[in-house]
C-alpha positions, 0 to 999 in steps of 0.5 A, a space after each residue: 824530870 818527873 822524879 824531881 817533880 814527884 820528890 818536890 811535891 812529896 817534900 812540899 806536902 810532907 813539910 806542910 803537914 809536919 809544920 802543922 804538927 809542930 815538928 821542925 824539918 830540915 833538908 840536907 845534902 848528906 849524913 855529914 851535914 846531918 852530923 854537923 847540924 845535930 852537933 851544933 844544936 844538941 848538947 849531948 846527943 846519943 843514938 839508938 838502933 837502927 841508926 847504926 845500920 842505916 847511917 853508920 857515920 852518924 852513929 860513930 859521932 855519938 855514944 849509943 844511948 844507954 839501955 838501962 839508965 835514964 835516956 839521953 835528952 837528945 836521941 837520934 834515930 833513923 826513920 824507915 820512911 816519912 809519910 807526906 800525907 800526915 807529916 809523920 815518920 815511921 820508926 822501927 826500933 827495938 823495945 829499949 830504943 823505942 823507950 829512949 825515943 819516947 822519953 827523949 826531950 828532943 827526938 831527931 829523926 833521920 830519913 832519906 828523901 827517897 823514903 818519903 811515901 805519898 799516903 797513909 795507904 802506901 805507908 800501911 803497906 810498907 808497915 805490913 812488909 816490915 812486920 812480915 820481915 820481922 819488925 815487931 814494932 813500927 811507930 809513927 812519930 808525928 811531932 811533939 807529944 801532946 795531951 789535954 786534960 778534961 779542962 782542955 789544958 794542953 801539955 807538951 811532952 807528957 807521953 813522948 818527946 817535947 820536940 821532934 826534928 826531922 832531918 831529910 837527907 838527899 843522899 843516904 
């Protein structure tokens, strides 16, 4: 019962913070539902590692994003974990996959609900463990890219995806 209450609290905090960052968030039962959701919403999705390692049935649905060509407009990647306090998702991917994530029009981040951590302090400890285990790059993805010029004109999608969708999976 306490675990359910903890999960509910983490979910509520995560979704509230992700919404402030203009990320879309969905909570689904399993990877098959993730696949149907993306198939319905995305024109031509492609995936990048580590999706194939964490969600192989999803990777089997779509082609892998090409490494040397312009990236697919819709990229699907597995997140290491989500951070409730910031509404962010940590992604640890090879360099080519990171580039595809940052250049996508819409980035789909898939993460198990059990992988939501409460605070940035806990997240940074997880990042340190990932780096010690050999992960060269860990990126926190926090909603669509936004930047402003000196005149405070906000532009979305210049330094990253124009849209971010976080799909939290009950059973992974």
